[in-house]
N, C-alpha and C positions, 0 to 999 in steps of 0.2 A: 695080597695087597700089602704094601709097605706101611708100617705103623706111622702114625703122626707122633712127632717128638716134641717135647716141651721140657722146660726146666724152671725151677723156682727155689724158694728158700724157706727154711724154718729159722726165722730171725729172732734172736733173743737179746734182751737187755736185762741188766741186773739193776733192781731198784731197792730202796729200803724195805719194800714189802715182799721182795723175792724176785724170782725170774719171771719175766713177761715175754710173751710171743706176740708178733704182729699178725693179725688176720684182716682180710678185706671183704667188704660186701660189694659184689659186682652189681652195677646199675642195671644191666640188661636182664640178668637172671634173678636178682634178689637173693642170691645164695651167699653164704659165708665160706671163704676158701683161703688157703695159703696162697701167697703171691706166686704167680707163675705165668709163663707164656712161651710162644714159639720162637725159635731162633731166627735172627736175621741172617741173610746170606753170609756165609763164611764164619759165623760165630761158633765158638765152642759152647758146650753145655754150661760150663762155668761162667763164661761171658754172658750168655743168655740169662742165667739165673740172677747174676748181679744187676744187669740192666732192668730186668722185669721187676725185681724187688724195688729198685729205685723209682721206676715209672709208676708202679701200683701202690706203693706205700709212702712215697715222698722221702724215704730215708736211704742213706748209703750204708752198705754192710760189707763185711768181708767173710770169706769162707774160712771156717775154723775147724770143721770136723767132718763127720761121716756124710755120705750121700745115701739117700733112701729112694728107691725106685718103685713106682706103682704102675700098674697097667689096668686099663678098663676099656670098654667099648663105648663109643659115641656113635649112635646110629649103627652103621655096619663097619665103621672104621675102628681099628685098634689104636689106642693112645698110650704112649709110654712117657711118664713124667719122672724126672729125677729132681729131688729136692735136696739141697745142700744145707747142712747145719751152718748157720751164719751168726756173726756177732754184729750188733748195731754199732755204727760208727758215728753218724751224724744225720740230722734231718733238715727240713726246710726246703725240699724240692717240690715242685708242682706236681699234683696228681690230676689226671684227666677225669673230670666229673662225669663225662659220657661213658667212661669205662668203670670207674670206681666211685661208688656212692659214699662209702665210709671206710675209714681205717681205724682199727681198734687194737690197743695193747691189752692183753689179758694173760692170766696165769695159764700154765699148761693144762690144768684140769678144766678151766673155763673154755680154753680153745677146744678141747675134746667135746665139751657140751655144746658149743656154738657152731663148730664146723658142720657143714651140711652133708658131707659125704663120708661114708665109712672108710674109704681108701685113705683120705687125708687124716681122719682121726687115727687110723692105724699108724701113719707116719709119726704123729706126735707121740703116740704111745711107745713106738720104737725108740724115738729120740729121748723120751723121758719115761722110763719103765715104771716109775713109782706113781704115775698119774692114774687117777681114777675118774670115772664119770658118773654123774647122777642121772643122766638122761638117756632115753632110748632114741635110736636113730629117727630123724625127721624125714629124711629123703631116702629113697632106695639106694642100695649099693650100686656104684657105677664102675 
């Protein structure tokens, strides 16, 4: 079976308090995740990642660094997600409340604590190797 493909972003902004990453709480699932989604017809993974970040966070970003790929199973299907390191550009775009309940900017270590899945926590740790976490996983690894 061909894997399901998705793309998203590890979006950062620099504030007086340091680097912050954007995470989202999905309305349907109640989980905290990095913004991501499936490609529209003809989209590249990079185009998908940029569009999904804008749709799910209300902000525009640009790709500035490495890509991090994770794989996991959803039911019996394999899913492959590529997250691109991105820099915040601007905000003010509409977020669909049926899809995203909340958008939050947090430090990389808080992102590791809040993200619901081991696979996405691992992405943040790869992007920010000095990050530590004070929390044990809340949801099973996917």
